[in-house]
N, C-alpha and C positions, 0 to 999 in steps of 0.2 A: 504494500500500500504506500509506503514512503517513497518508493521509486517513482510511482505515478505523480506524487506531489512534487517531487524534484523536477520531473519532466515538464509539468505544467509551469513551474516557476521559471525554468530555463526558456520555455517558449514565450512567456510574458516578457522576460528580459530581452529576448531577441527581437520581439515586436516593437519595442520602444525605440530602436535605432532607425526605424522607418517612419516617415511622416504619415499620420493617420488621423481619422476623425470617426467618432461614434455618435449616432443619434439613438437615444434610448426611449423606450415606451412610446414608439410611434403607433398610432391607432389604426393599424392595418395588419392584415394577416401576412406572415412571412412569405407564403406562397405567391402572393400578389406582387411582392417586391423582388423576389428571387429571379423571376424571368426578366425583369428589367436590368438587374445587376449582371445577368449573364451576357447582355448585349455590350456592356462597357468593360468587362473584365479583359485585361490584356491590351486595351487601346491606349493611345496617348491621352494625356489628361485633357488637352484642349479639344480633341476629337470627341472624347467622352462627354464633355460639357455640351458640345453642339448636338450630340445625339439626344441627351436628356432634355435639352431645351426644346426640342422639336417633337417630343412625345406628349400625347394628350393625357396620359394617366396621372392620377394623384401620386402614385408611388414614384413616378419619375421626378416630381417636384421635390419630394422628400429626399430622394437619392441625390438630386442636384445640389441641394443645400449641404448635404454631407460631403459631397465631392468638392464643392467650393471651399468648404471649411478645411478639408485636408490639404488643398492646394495652398490656402493662406497659411496653414501651419507649416508647410514645407518652406514657403518663402520667408516668413517672419521668424520662425523659431530655429530653423536649420540652415537658412541662407541658401536654399537651392533655387534653381531657375525653373520657372513654370513650363518652359518649352521643352525641357529635357525629362519631364516626369511622365510616367505611365501608371496605369492602374494595376498594381501587383495582385491585390486581393480585394474582392468585393463580395460580401455575404450578408445575409439577414438571418438572425437567430430568433427564436420565439421568446417573448417576454411573458409576464404574468397575464392571465386571462381574467377578464371581468365576468362574473357569473350573474346572470339575470334570470328571472322566472317569467314565463308566459302562461297565463291561465288556460286550463283545459277543462274538459267536462268532468263532472262528478268530484269537484274539489281538488283535482290533481293539477299538475303543472309540468311544463317542459322547461328544461334548462337551456338558456341561450348563452353561448360562449362568445364574448367579444374579445377577439385576440389582439395582442400587441406584439411588436417586434423591435429588435435592436439592429440597426443598420451600421455596418462597419466597412470602411473603405481604407485600404492601405496603399500608399503610393511608393514608387521607387524610381531611381534615375535610370535612363537608358544608357547602357554601357556602350561606348564607342559611337555615340550619337549619330 
């Protein structure tokens, strides 16, 4: 068990050397955001911004905010150039679910799960530009 904890700690430490941004508790299902992030993963940062700006989905707006934040983090905190960045990782994980009840017949009820998600975008520099 301790081995797994060490592996997670090493992975977290390695992730901090790359510019990244996280949006937590976004009120959308992760499955609705995942297919949008699949389109921008591996693309140059400016190209990914253009793709997300031209998508009509609500998940694209949320992902665009996270991407712009990651680019700003790279420029301001790490001194990297925006033209040399690309999207290394982009994923959405599930957050807590709001549980609501809907009335049904004979005094019973159905549970409605309102899902949330955490959007993470990690950038890196293109090697050999």
